[in-house]
SEFIZA-3560 file (N, C-alpha, C; in Angstrom, 3 decimals):
REM SEFIZA-3560
<numar><xx>0.850</xx><yy>-1.174</yy><zz>0.000</zz><atom>N</atom></numar>
<numar><xx>0.000</xx><yy>0.000</yy><zz>0.000</zz><atom>CA</atom></numar>
<numar><xx>0.896</xx><yy>1.238</yy><zz>0.000</zz><atom>C</atom></numar>
<numar><xx>0.564</xx><yy>2.206</yy><zz>-0.798</zz><atom>N</atom></numar>
<numar><xx>1.309</xx><yy>3.465</yy><zz>-0.834</zz><atom>CA</atom></numar>
<numar><xx>0.747</xx><yy>4.425</yy><zz>0.212</zz><atom>C</atom></numar>
<numar><xx>1.475</xx><yy>5.489</yy><zz>0.468</zz><atom>N</atom></numar>
<numar><xx>0.991</xx><yy>6.511</yy><zz>1.396</zz><atom>CA</atom></numar>
<numar><xx>-0.302</xx><yy>7.120</yy><zz>0.864</zz><atom>C</atom></numar>
<numar><xx>-0.354</xx><yy>7.360</yy><zz>-0.433</zz><atom>N</atom></numar>
<numar><xx>-1.556</xx><yy>7.944</yy><zz>-1.024</zz><atom>CA</atom></numar>
<numar><xx>-2.763</xx><yy>7.013</yy><zz>-0.851</zz><atom>C</atom></numar>
<numar><xx>-2.549</xx><yy>5.736</yy><zz>-1.070</zz><atom>N</atom></numar>
<numar><xx>-3.633</xx><yy>4.763</yy><zz>-0.888</zz><atom>CA</atom></numar>
<numar><xx>-4.051</xx><yy>4.708</yy><zz>0.584</zz><atom>C</atom></numar>
<numar><xx>-3.068</xx><yy>4.727</yy><zz>1.470</zz><atom>N</atom></numar>
<numar><xx>-3.365</xx><yy>4.706</yy><zz>2.900</zz><atom>CA</atom></numar>
<numar><xx>-4.144</xx><yy>5.957</yy><zz>3.301</zz><atom>C</atom></numar>
<numar><xx>-3.687</xx><yy>7.112</yy><zz>2.845</zz><atom>N</atom></numar>
<numar><xx>-4.375</xx><yy>8.368</yy><zz>3.174</zz><atom>CA</atom></numar>
<numar><xx>-5.818</xx><yy>8.355</yy><zz>2.652</zz><atom>C</atom></numar>
<numar><xx>-6.035</xx><yy>7.738</yy><zz>1.515</zz><atom>N</atom></numar>
<numar><xx>-7.378</xx><yy>7.681</yy><zz>0.937</zz><atom>CA</atom></numar>
<numar><xx>-8.349</xx><yy>6.876</yy><zz>1.808</zz><atom>C</atom></numar>
<numar><xx>-7.840</xx><yy>5.955</yy><zz>2.629</zz><atom>N</atom></numar>
<numar><xx>-8.711</xx><yy>5.146</yy><zz>3.480</zz><atom>CA</atom></numar>
<numar><xx>-9.290</xx><yy>5.941</yy><zz>4.647</zz><atom>C</atom></numar>
<numar><xx>-8.785</xx><yy>7.145</yy><zz>4.867</zz><atom>N</atom></numar>
<numar><xx>-9.271</xx><yy>7.962</yy><zz>5.983</zz><atom>CA</atom></numar>
<numar><xx>-10.755</xx><yy>8.287</yy><zz>5.816</zz><atom>C</atom></numar>
<numar><xx>-11.248</xx><yy>8.245</yy><zz>4.611</zz><atom>N</atom></numar>
<numar><xx>-12.677</xx><yy>8.495</yy><zz>4.403</zz><atom>CA</atom></numar>
<numar><xx>-13.526</xx><yy>7.260</yy><zz>4.714</zz><atom>C</atom></numar>
<numar><xx>-12.884</xx><yy>6.114</yy><zz>4.940</zz><atom>N</atom></numar>
<numar><xx>-13.608</xx><yy>4.886</yy><zz>5.266</zz><atom>CA</atom></numar>
<numar><xx>-14.083</xx><yy>4.913</yy><zz>6.721</zz><atom>C</atom></numar>
<numar><xx>-15.009</xx><yy>4.031</yy><zz>7.053</zz><atom>N</atom></numar>
<numar><xx>-15.558</xx><yy>3.976</yy><zz>8.410</zz><atom>CA</atom></numar>
<numar><xx>-14.561</xx><yy>3.424</yy><zz>9.425</zz><atom>C</atom></numar>
<numar><xx>-13.648</xx><yy>2.571</yy><zz>8.966</zz><atom>N</atom></numar>
<numar><xx>-12.662</xx><yy>1.970</yy><zz>9.860</zz><atom>CA</atom></numar>
<numar><xx>-11.329</xx><yy>1.864</yy><zz>9.169</zz><atom>C</atom></numar>
<numar><xx>-10.272</xx><yy>1.672</yy><zz>9.961</zz><atom>N</atom></numar>
<numar><xx>-8.938</xx><yy>1.593</yy><zz>9.363</zz><atom>CA</atom></numar>
<numar><xx>-8.747</xx><yy>0.311</yy><zz>8.558</zz><atom>C</atom></numar>
<numar><xx>-7.829</xx><yy>0.352</yy><zz>7.607</zz><atom>N</atom></numar>
<numar><xx>-7.513</xx><yy>-0.873</yy><zz>6.873</zz><atom>CA</atom></numar>
<numar><xx>-6.774</xx><yy>-1.841</yy><zz>7.795</zz><atom>C</atom></numar>
<numar><xx>-6.542</xx><yy>-3.028</yy><zz>7.316</zz><atom>N</atom></numar>
<numar><xx>-5.797</xx><yy>-4.017</yy><zz>8.091</zz><atom>CA</atom></numar>
<numar><xx>-4.308</xx><yy>-3.685</yy><zz>7.993</zz><atom>C</atom></numar>
<numar><xx>-3.852</xx><yy>-2.918</yy><zz>8.978</zz><atom>N</atom></numar>
<numar><xx>-2.465</xx><yy>-2.470</yy><zz>9.032</zz><atom>CA</atom></numar>
<numar><xx>-1.981</xx><yy>-2.586</yy><zz>10.481</zz><atom>C</atom></numar>
<numar><xx>-0.727</xx><yy>-2.291</yy><zz>10.703</zz><atom>N</atom></numar>
<numar><xx>-0.135</xx><yy>-2.373</yy><zz>12.040</zz><atom>CA</atom></numar>
<numar><xx>-0.813</xx><yy>-1.392</yy><zz>13.000</zz><atom>C</atom></numar>
<numar><xx>-0.689</xx><yy>-1.621</yy><zz>14.292</zz><atom>N</atom></numar>
<numar><xx>-1.259</xx><yy>-0.695</yy><zz>15.268</zz><atom>CA</atom></numar>
<numar><xx>-0.759</xx><yy>0.748</yy><zz>15.112</zz><atom>C</atom></numar>
<numar><xx>0.500</xx><yy>0.922</yy><zz>14.735</zz><atom>N</atom></numar>
<numar><xx>1.010</xx><yy>2.286</yy><zz>14.580</zz><atom>CA</atom></numar>
<numar><xx>0.401</xx><yy>2.976</yy><zz>13.366</zz><atom>C</atom></numar>
<numar><xx>0.195</xx><yy>2.241</yy><zz>12.294</zz><atom>N</atom></numar>
<numar><xx>-0.493</xx><yy>2.832</yy><zz>11.145</zz><atom>CA</atom></numar>
<numar><xx>-1.956</xx><yy>3.100</yy><zz>11.485</zz><atom>C</atom></numar>
<numar><xx>-2.546</xx><yy>2.237</yy><zz>12.290</zz><atom>N</atom></numar>
<numar><xx>-3.903</xx><yy>2.514</yy><zz>12.758</zz><atom>CA</atom></numar>
<numar><xx>-3.918</xx><yy>3.795</yy><zz>13.590</zz><atom>C</atom></numar>
<numar><xx>-2.882</xx><yy>4.010</yy><zz>14.397</zz><atom>N</atom></numar>
<numar><xx>-2.788</xx><yy>5.248</yy><zz>15.190</zz><atom>CA</atom></numar>
<numar><xx>-2.756</xx><yy>6.457</yy><zz>14.260</zz><atom>C</atom></numar>
<numar><xx>-1.944</xx><yy>6.398</yy><zz>13.212</zz><atom>N</atom></numar>
<numar><xx>-1.892</xx><yy>7.511</yy><zz>12.263</zz><atom>CA</atom></numar>
<numar><xx>-3.231</xx><yy>7.698</yy><zz>11.559</zz><atom>C</atom></numar>
<numar><xx>-3.901</xx><yy>6.598</yy><zz>11.251</zz><atom>N</atom></numar>
<numar><xx>-5.211</xx><yy>6.667</yy><zz>10.611</zz><atom>CA</atom></numar>
<numar><xx>-6.204</xx><yy>7.395</yy><zz>11.519</zz><atom>C</atom></numar>
<numar><xx>-6.240</xx><yy>7.004</yy><zz>12.795</zz><atom>N</atom></numar>
<numar><xx>-7.159</xx><yy>7.653</yy><zz>13.746</zz><atom>CA</atom></numar>
<numar><xx>-6.798</xx><yy>9.126</yy><zz>13.926</zz><atom>C</atom></numar>
<numar><xx>-5.511</xx><yy>9.426</yy><zz>13.941</zz><atom>N</atom></numar>
<numar><xx>-5.092</xx><yy>10.822</yy><zz>14.031</zz><atom>CA</atom></numar>
<numar><xx>-5.621</xx><yy>11.612</yy><zz>12.834</zz><atom>C</atom></numar>
<numar><xx>-5.485</xx><yy>11.041</yy><zz>11.653</zz><atom>N</atom></numar>
<numar><xx>-5.968</xx><yy>11.730</yy><zz>10.445</zz><atom>CA</atom></numar>
<numar><xx>-7.485</xx><yy>11.915</yy><zz>10.474</zz><atom>C</atom></numar>
<numar><xx>-8.184</xx><yy>11.036</yy><zz>11.153</zz><atom>N</atom></numar>
<numar><xx>-9.639</xx><yy>11.154</yy><zz>11.302</zz><atom>CA</atom></numar>
<numar><xx>-10.017</xx><yy>12.167</yy><zz>12.379</zz><atom>C</atom></numar>
<numar><xx>-9.011</xx><yy>12.658</yy><zz>13.121</zz><atom>N</atom></numar>
<numar><xx>-9.288</xx><yy>13.628</yy><zz>14.176</zz><atom>CA</atom></numar>
<numar><xx>-9.470</xx><yy>13.020</yy><zz>15.550</zz><atom>C</atom></numar>
<numar><xx>-9.173</xx><yy>11.729</yy><zz>15.697</zz><atom>N</atom></numar>
<numar><xx>-9.317</xx><yy>11.052</yy><zz>16.991</zz><atom>CA</atom></numar>
<numar><xx>-7.942</xx><yy>10.903</yy><zz>17.638</zz><atom>C</atom></numar>
<numar><xx>-7.440</xx><yy>12.020</yy><zz>18.182</zz><atom>N</atom></numar>
<numar><xx>-6.115</xx><yy>12.033</yy><zz>18.802</zz><atom>CA</atom></numar>
<numar><xx>-6.034</xx><yy>11.051</yy><zz>19.961</zz><atom>C</atom></numar>
<numar><xx>-7.060</xx><yy>10.969</yy><zz>20.755</zz><atom>N</atom></numar>
<numar><xx>-7.040</xx><yy>10.097</yy><zz>21.942</zz><atom>CA</atom></numar>
<numar><xx>-6.871</xx><yy>8.633</yy><zz>21.560</zz><atom>C</atom></numar>
<numar><xx>-7.598</xx><yy>8.183</yy><zz>20.559</zz><atom>N</atom></numar>
<numar><xx>-7.465</xx><yy>6.787</yy><zz>20.104</zz><atom>CA</atom></numar>
<numar><xx>-6.082</xx><yy>6.565</yy><zz>19.506</zz><atom>C</atom></numar>
<numar><xx>-5.610</xx><yy>7.528</yy><zz>18.737</zz><atom>N</atom></numar>
<numar><xx>-4.271</xx><yy>7.423</yy><zz>18.157</zz><atom>CA</atom></numar>
<numar><xx>-3.232</xx><yy>7.303</yy><zz>19.260</zz><atom>C</atom></numar>
<numar><xx>-3.349</xx><yy>8.132</yy><zz>20.276</zz><atom>N</atom></numar>
<numar><xx>-2.394</xx><yy>8.122</yy><zz>21.389</zz><atom>CA</atom></numar>
<numar><xx>-2.441</xx><yy>6.793</yy><zz>22.137</zz><atom>C</atom></numar>
<numar><xx>-3.640</xx><yy>6.279</yy><zz>22.379</zz><atom>N</atom></numar>
<numar><xx>-3.768</xx><yy>4.995</yy><zz>23.073</zz><atom>CA</atom></numar>
<numar><xx>-3.082</xx><yy>3.877</yy><zz>22.289</zz><atom>C</atom></numar>
<numar><xx>-3.242</xx><yy>3.865</yy><zz>20.984</zz><atom>N</atom></numar>
<numar><xx>-2.596</xx><yy>2.846</yy><zz>20.152</zz><atom>CA</atom></numar>
<numar><xx>-1.082</xx><yy>2.990</yy><zz>20.174</zz><atom>C</atom></numar>
<numar><xx>-0.592</xx><yy>4.229</yy><zz>20.073</zz><atom>N</atom></numar>
<numar><xx>0.856</xx><yy>4.458</yy><zz>20.065</zz><atom>CA</atom></numar>
<numar><xx>1.483</xx><yy>4.042</yy><zz>21.390</zz><atom>C</atom></numar>
<numar><xx>0.795</xx><yy>4.274</yy><zz>22.480</zz><atom>N</atom></numar>
<numar><xx>1.319</xx><yy>3.914</yy><zz>23.796</zz><atom>CA</atom></numar>
<numar><xx>1.511</xx><yy>2.417</yy><zz>23.964</zz><atom>C</atom></numar>
<numar><xx>0.789</xx><yy>1.632</yy><zz>23.201</zz><atom>N</atom></numar>
<numar><xx>0.866</xx><yy>0.177</yy><zz>23.318</zz><atom>CA</atom></numar>
<numar><xx>2.096</xx><yy>-0.411</yy><zz>22.630</zz><atom>C</atom></numar>
<numar><xx>2.810</xx><yy>0.373</yy><zz>21.844</zz><atom>N</atom></numar>
<numar><xx>3.959</xx><yy>-0.136</yy><zz>21.089</zz><atom>CA</atom></numar>
<numar><xx>5.235</xx><yy>0.420</yy><zz>21.720</zz><atom>C</atom></numar>
<numar><xx>5.979</xx><yy>-0.457</yy><zz>22.376</zz><atom>N</atom></numar>
<numar><xx>7.140</xx><yy>-0.033</yy><zz>23.165</zz><atom>CA</atom></numar>
<numar><xx>8.450</xx><yy>-0.219</yy><zz>22.401</zz><atom>C</atom></numar>
<numar><xx>8.516</xx><yy>0.325</yy><zz>21.192</zz><atom>N</atom></numar>
<numar><xx>9.775</xx><yy>0.301</yy><zz>20.449</zz><atom>CA</atom></numar>
<numar><xx>10.019</xx><yy>1.694</yy><zz>19.869</zz><atom>C</atom></numar>
<numar><xx>11.080</xx><yy>1.835</yy><zz>19.096</zz><atom>N</atom></numar>
<numar><xx>11.443</xx><yy>3.152</yy><zz>18.556</zz><atom>CA</atom></numar>
<numar><xx>10.359</xx><yy>3.698</yy><zz>17.626</zz><atom>C</atom></numar>
<numar><xx>9.716</xx><yy>2.837</yy><zz>16.852</zz><atom>N</atom></numar>
<numar><xx>8.649</xx><yy>3.311</yy><zz>15.975</zz><atom>CA</atom></numar>
<numar><xx>7.462</xx><yy>3.820</yy><zz>16.792</zz><atom>C</atom></numar>
<numar><xx>7.131</xx><yy>3.101</yy><zz>17.851</zz><atom>N</atom></numar>
<numar><xx>6.062</xx><yy>3.552</yy><zz>18.731</zz><atom>CA</atom></numar>
<numar><xx>6.391</xx><yy>4.897</yy><zz>19.355</zz><atom>C</atom></numar>
<numar><xx>7.644</xx><yy>5.073</yy><zz>19.737</zz><atom>N</atom></numar>
<numar><xx>8.071</xx><yy>6.351</yy><zz>20.311</zz><atom>CA</atom></numar>
<numar><xx>7.988</xx><yy>7.465</yy><zz>19.272</zz><atom>C</atom></numar>
<numar><xx>8.282</xx><yy>7.144</yy><zz>18.019</zz><atom>N</atom></numar>
<numar><xx>8.219</xx><yy>8.153</yy><zz>16.956</zz><atom>CA</atom></numar>
<numar><xx>6.785</xx><yy>8.643</yy><zz>16.748</zz><atom>C</atom></numar>
<numar><xx>5.847</xx><yy>7.704</yy><zz>16.666</zz><atom>N</atom></numar>
<numar><xx>4.448</xx><yy>8.092</yy><zz>16.512</zz><atom>CA</atom></numar>
<numar><xx>3.991</xx><yy>8.858</yy><zz>17.753</zz><atom>C</atom></numar>
<numar><xx>4.403</xx><yy>8.390</yy><zz>18.909</zz><atom>N</atom></numar>
<numar><xx>4.062</xx><yy>9.054</yy><zz>20.167</zz><atom>CA</atom></numar>
<numar><xx>4.595</xx><yy>10.491</yy><zz>20.169</zz><atom>C</atom></numar>
<numar><xx>5.825</xx><yy>10.677</yy><zz>19.718</zz><atom>N</atom></numar>
<numar><xx>6.426</xx><yy>12.014</yy><zz>19.646</zz><atom>CA</atom></numar>
<numar><xx>5.623</xx><yy>12.915</yy><zz>18.720</zz><atom>C</atom></numar>
<numar><xx>5.304</xx><yy>12.405</yy><zz>17.548</zz><atom>N</atom></numar>
<numar><xx>4.501</xx><yy>13.170</yy><zz>16.588</zz><atom>CA</atom></numar>
<numar><xx>3.182</xx><yy>13.615</yy><zz>17.221</zz><atom>C</atom></numar>
<numar><xx>2.528</xx><yy>12.695</yy><zz>17.901</zz><atom>N</atom></numar>
<numar><xx>1.222</xx><yy>13.018</yy><zz>18.495</zz><atom>CA</atom></numar>
<numar><xx>1.337</xx><yy>14.102</yy><zz>19.560</zz><atom>C</atom></numar>
<numar><xx>2.390</xx><yy>14.038</yy><zz>20.384</zz><atom>N</atom></numar>
<numar><xx>2.562</xx><yy>15.085</yy><zz>21.394</zz><atom>CA</atom></numar>
<numar><xx>2.978</xx><yy>16.404</yy><zz>20.758</zz><atom>C</atom></numar>
<numar><xx>3.723</xx><yy>16.342</yy><zz>19.674</zz><atom>N</atom></numar>
<numar><xx>4.031</xx><yy>17.565</yy><zz>18.933</zz><atom>CA</atom></numar>
<numar><xx>2.736</xx><yy>18.185</yy><zz>18.407</zz><atom>C</atom></numar>
<numar><xx>1.883</xx><yy>17.364</yy><zz>17.841</zz><atom>N</atom></numar>
<numar><xx>0.610</xx><yy>17.853</yy><zz>17.317</zz><atom>CA</atom></numar>
<numar><xx>-0.245</xx><yy>18.439</yy><zz>18.436</zz><atom>C</atom></numar>
<numar><xx>-0.190</xx><yy>17.816</yy><zz>19.590</zz><atom>N</atom></numar>
<numar><xx>-0.945</xx><yy>18.278</yy><zz>20.749</zz><atom>CA</atom></numar>
<numar><xx>-0.443</xx><yy>19.637</yy><zz>21.247</zz><atom>C</atom></numar>
<numar><xx>0.822</xx><yy>19.949</yy><zz>20.915</zz><atom>N</atom></numar>
<numar><xx>1.410</xx><yy>21.201</yy><zz>21.367</zz><atom>CA</atom></numar>
<numar><xx>2.265</xx><yy>21.056</yy><zz>22.609</zz><atom>C</atom></numar>
<numar><xx>2.536</xx><yy>19.829</yy><zz>23.016</zz><atom>N</atom></numar>
<numar><xx>3.346</xx><yy>19.553</yy><zz>24.199</zz><atom>CA</atom></numar>
<numar><xx>4.788</xx><yy>19.283</yy><zz>23.755</zz><atom>C</atom></numar>
<numar><xx>5.522</xx><yy>20.365</yy><zz>23.517</zz><atom>N</atom></numar>
<numar><xx>6.876</xx><yy>20.264</yy><zz>22.949</zz><atom>CA</atom></numar>
<numar><xx>7.827</xx><yy>19.489</yy><zz>23.849</zz><atom>C</atom></numar>
<numar><xx>7.738</xx><yy>19.688</yy><zz>25.152</zz><atom>N</atom></numar>
<numar><xx>8.629</xx><yy>18.987</yy><zz>26.070</zz><atom>CA</atom></numar>
<numar><xx>8.421</xx><yy>17.485</yy><zz>26.035</zz><atom>C</atom></numar>
<numar><xx>7.176</xx><yy>17.050</yy><zz>26.072</zz><atom>N</atom></numar>
<numar><xx>6.860</xx><yy>15.633</yy><zz>26.016</zz><atom>CA</atom></numar>
<numar><xx>7.237</xx><yy>15.063</yy><zz>24.657</zz><atom>C</atom></numar>
<numar><xx>6.985</xx><yy>15.821</yy><zz>23.607</zz><atom>N</atom></numar>
<numar><xx>7.365</xx><yy>15.378</yy><zz>22.264</zz><atom>CA</atom></numar>
<numar><xx>8.869</xx><yy>15.169</yy><zz>22.188</zz><atom>C</atom></numar>
<numar><xx>9.642</xx><yy>16.109</yy><zz>22.714</zz><atom>N</atom></numar>
<numar><xx>11.103</xx><yy>15.998</yy><zz>22.677</zz><atom>CA</atom></numar>
<numar><xx>11.572</xx><yy>14.729</yy><zz>23.386</zz><atom>C</atom></numar>
<numar><xx>10.959</xx><yy>14.425</yy><zz>24.507</zz><atom>N</atom></numar>
<numar><xx>11.299</xx><yy>13.195</yy><zz>25.234</zz><atom>CA</atom></numar>
<numar><xx>11.088</xx><yy>11.978</yy><zz>24.328</zz><atom>C</atom></numar>
<numar><xx>9.941</xx><yy>11.923</yy><zz>23.666</zz><atom>N</atom></numar>
<numar><xx>9.637</xx><yy>10.767</yy><zz>22.828</zz><atom>CA</atom></numar>
<numar><xx>10.487</xx><yy>10.712</yy><zz>21.564</zz><atom>C</atom></numar>
<numar><xx>10.866</xx><yy>11.868</yy><zz>21.017</zz><atom>N</atom></numar>
<numar><xx>11.812</xx><yy>11.852</yy><zz>19.891</zz><atom>CA</atom></numar>
<numar><xx>13.128</xx><yy>11.238</yy><zz>20.346</zz><atom>C</atom></numar>
<numar><xx>13.550</xx><yy>11.571</yy><zz>21.556</zz><atom>N</atom></numar>
<numar><xx>14.770</xx><yy>10.973</yy><zz>22.101</zz><atom>CA</atom></numar>
<numar><xx>14.650</xx><yy>9.462</yy><zz>22.207</zz><atom>C</atom></numar>
<numar><xx>13.506</xx><yy>8.988</yy><zz>22.689</zz><atom>N</atom></numar>
<numar><xx>13.284</xx><yy>7.543</yy><zz>22.805</zz><atom>CA</atom></numar>
<numar><xx>13.245</xx><yy>6.880</yy><zz>21.422</zz><atom>C</atom></numar>
<numar><xx>12.846</xx><yy>7.638</yy><zz>20.426</zz><atom>N</atom></numar>
<numar><xx>12.783</xx><yy>7.123</yy><zz>19.051</zz><atom>CA</atom></numar>
<numar><xx>14.131</xx><yy>7.222</yy><zz>18.344</zz><atom>C</atom></numar>
<numar><xx>15.113</xx><yy>7.881</yy><zz>18.995</zz><atom>N</atom></numar>
<numar><xx>16.427</xx><yy>8.109</yy><zz>18.391</zz><atom>CA</atom></numar>
<numar><xx>16.305</xx><yy>8.922</yy><zz>17.102</zz><atom>C</atom></numar>
<numar><xx>15.442</xx><yy>9.952</yy><zz>17.185</zz><atom>N</atom></numar>
<numar><xx>15.206</xx><yy>10.828</yy><zz>16.033</zz><atom>CA</atom></numar>
<numar><xx>15.292</xx><yy>12.275</yy><zz>16.481</zz><atom>C</atom></numar>
<numar><xx>15.712</xx><yy>13.159</yy><zz>15.586</zz><atom>N</atom></numar>
<numar><xx>15.720</xx><yy>14.582</yy><zz>15.937</zz><atom>CA</atom></numar>
<numar><xx>14.284</xx><yy>15.102</yy><zz>16.050</zz><atom>C</atom></numar>
<numar><xx>14.119</xx><yy>16.129</yy><zz>16.839</zz><atom>N</atom></numar>
<numar><xx>12.805</xx><yy>16.755</yy><zz>16.965</zz><atom>CA</atom></numar>
<numar><xx>12.407</xx><yy>17.311</yy><zz>15.600</zz><atom>C</atom></numar>
<numar><xx>11.238</xx><yy>16.960</yy><zz>15.141</zz><atom>N</atom></numar>
<numar><xx>10.767</xx><yy>17.411</yy><zz>13.829</zz><atom>CA</atom></numar>
<numar><xx>10.439</xx><yy>18.900</yy><zz>13.865</zz><atom>C</atom></numar>
<numar><xx>10.759</xx><yy>19.572</yy><zz>12.775</zz><atom>N</atom></numar>
<numar><xx>10.459</xx><yy>21.004</yy><zz>12.663</zz><atom>CA</atom></numar>
<numar><xx>9.670</xx><yy>21.325</yy><zz>11.399</zz><atom>C</atom></numar>
<numar><xx>9.418</xx><yy>20.321</yy><zz>10.579</zz><atom>N</atom></numar>
<numar><xx>8.633</xx><yy>20.557</yy><zz>9.372</zz><atom>CA</atom></numar>
<numar><xx>7.144</xx><yy>20.529</yy><zz>9.727</zz><atom>C</atom></numar>
<numar><xx>6.294</xx><yy>20.604</yy><zz>8.747</zz><atom>N</atom></numar>
<numar><xx>4.856</xx><yy>20.623</yy><zz>9.019</zz><atom>CA</atom></numar>
<numar><xx>4.406</xx><yy>19.282</yy><zz>9.601</zz><atom>C</atom></numar>
<numar><xx>3.324</xx><yy>19.334</yy><zz>10.341</zz><atom>N</atom></numar>
<numar><xx>2.759</xx><yy>18.104</yy><zz>10.890</zz><atom>CA</atom></numar>
<numar><xx>2.355</xx><yy>17.142</yy><zz>9.772</zz><atom>C</atom></numar>
<numar><xx>1.807</xx><yy>17.672</yy><zz>8.690</zz><atom>N</atom></numar>
<numar><xx>1.418</xx><yy>16.822</yy><zz>7.570</zz><atom>CA</atom></numar>
<numar><xx>2.631</xx><yy>16.139</yy><zz>6.948</zz><atom>C</atom></numar>
<numar><xx>3.719</xx><yy>16.870</yy><zz>6.812</zz><atom>N</atom></numar>
<numar><xx>4.939</xx><yy>16.279</yy><zz>6.240</zz><atom>CA</atom></numar>
<numar><xx>5.468</xx><yy>15.176</yy><zz>7.144</zz><atom>C</atom></numar>
<numar><xx>5.424</xx><yy>15.409</yy><zz>8.456</zz><atom>N</atom></numar>
<numar><xx>5.901</xx><yy>14.368</yy><zz>9.362</zz><atom>CA</atom></numar>
<numar><xx>4.970</xx><yy>13.158</yy><zz>9.337</zz><atom>C</atom></numar>
<numar><xx>3.668</xx><yy>13.386</yy><zz>9.331</zz><atom>N</atom></numar>
<numar><xx>2.706</xx><yy>12.273</yy><zz>9.258</zz><atom>CA</atom></numar>
<numar><xx>3.006</xx><yy>11.425</yy><zz>8.022</zz><atom>C</atom></numar>
<numar><xx>3.215</xx><yy>12.084</yy><zz>6.902</zz><atom>N</atom></numar>
<numar><xx>3.498</xx><yy>11.388</yy><zz>5.651</zz><atom>CA</atom></numar>
<numar><xx>4.806</xx><yy>10.610</yy><zz>5.744</zz><atom>C</atom></numar>
<numar><xx>5.826</xx><yy>11.217</yy><zz>6.328</zz><atom>N</atom></numar>
<numar><xx>7.133</xx><yy>10.555</yy><zz>6.478</zz><atom>CA</atom></numar>
<numar><xx>7.011</xx><yy>9.313</yy><zz>7.349</zz><atom>C</atom></numar>
<numar><xx>6.298</xx><yy>9.424</yy><zz>8.469</zz><atom>N</atom></numar>
<numar><xx>6.130</xx><yy>8.271</yy><zz>9.351</zz><atom>CA</atom></numar>
<numar><xx>5.335</xx><yy>7.182</yy><zz>8.651</zz><atom>C</atom></numar>
<numar><xx>4.230</xx><yy>7.555</yy><zz>8.033</zz><atom>N</atom></numar>
<numar><xx>3.399</xx><yy>6.564</yy><zz>7.329</zz><atom>CA</atom></numar>
<numar><xx>4.208</xx><yy>5.852</yy><zz>6.257</zz><atom>C</atom></numar>
<numar><xx>4.988</xx><yy>6.592</yy><zz>5.483</zz><atom>N</atom></numar>
<numar><xx>5.795</xx><yy>5.973</yy><zz>4.424</zz><atom>CA</atom></numar>
<numar><xx>6.787</xx><yy>4.976</yy><zz>5.011</zz><atom>C</atom></numar>
<numar><xx>7.444</xx><yy>5.372</yy><zz>6.097</zz><atom>N</atom></numar>
<numar><xx>8.425</xx><yy>4.481</yy><zz>6.727</zz><atom>CA</atom></numar>
<numar><xx>7.760</xx><yy>3.216</yy><zz>7.246</zz><atom>C</atom></numar>
<numar><xx>6.617</xx><yy>3.352</yy><zz>7.887</zz><atom>N</atom></numar>
<numar><xx>5.920</xx><yy>2.192</yy><zz>8.443</zz><atom>CA</atom></numar>
<numar><xx>5.342</xx><yy>1.306</yy><zz>7.344</zz><atom>C</atom></numar>
<numar><xx>4.883</xx><yy>1.886</yy><zz>6.269</zz><atom>N</atom></numar>
<numar><xx>4.349</xx><yy>1.101</yy><zz>5.166</zz><atom>CA</atom></numar>
<numar><xx>5.431</xx><yy>0.301</yy><zz>4.447</zz><atom>C</atom></numar>
<numar><xx>6.661</xx><yy>0.757</yy><zz>4.516</zz><atom>N</atom></numar>
<numar><xx>7.770</xx><yy>0.039</yy><zz>3.860</zz><atom>CA</atom></numar>
<numar><xx>8.190</xx><yy>-1.203</yy><zz>4.633</zz><atom>C</atom></numar>
<numar><xx>7.768</xx><yy>-1.311</yy><zz>5.873</zz><atom>N</atom></numar>
<numar><xx>8.191</xx><yy>-2.458</yy><zz>6.707</zz><atom>CA</atom></numar>
<numar><xx>7.334</xx><yy>-3.663</yy><zz>6.452</zz><atom>C</atom></numar>
//
């Protein structure tokens, strides 16, 4: 599945059959930050930390986001939220 195909599923009633982290991004794109955050919290690896960091950045909690970027071994993102969402989705879809 491409990022464009994945993004197109946001108009569907439910997420496609994808990993929990991609489901988190899907729920975020639907405007359900809380569900996205709950899903991201369940994944205790660097990818989970990356999605978690993005979500806290989107929330506006820069300090918490910075902590999670550190756990993800990634620099704090400074580009647009949409660009970061796309970058994360692309990386996760390649796995």
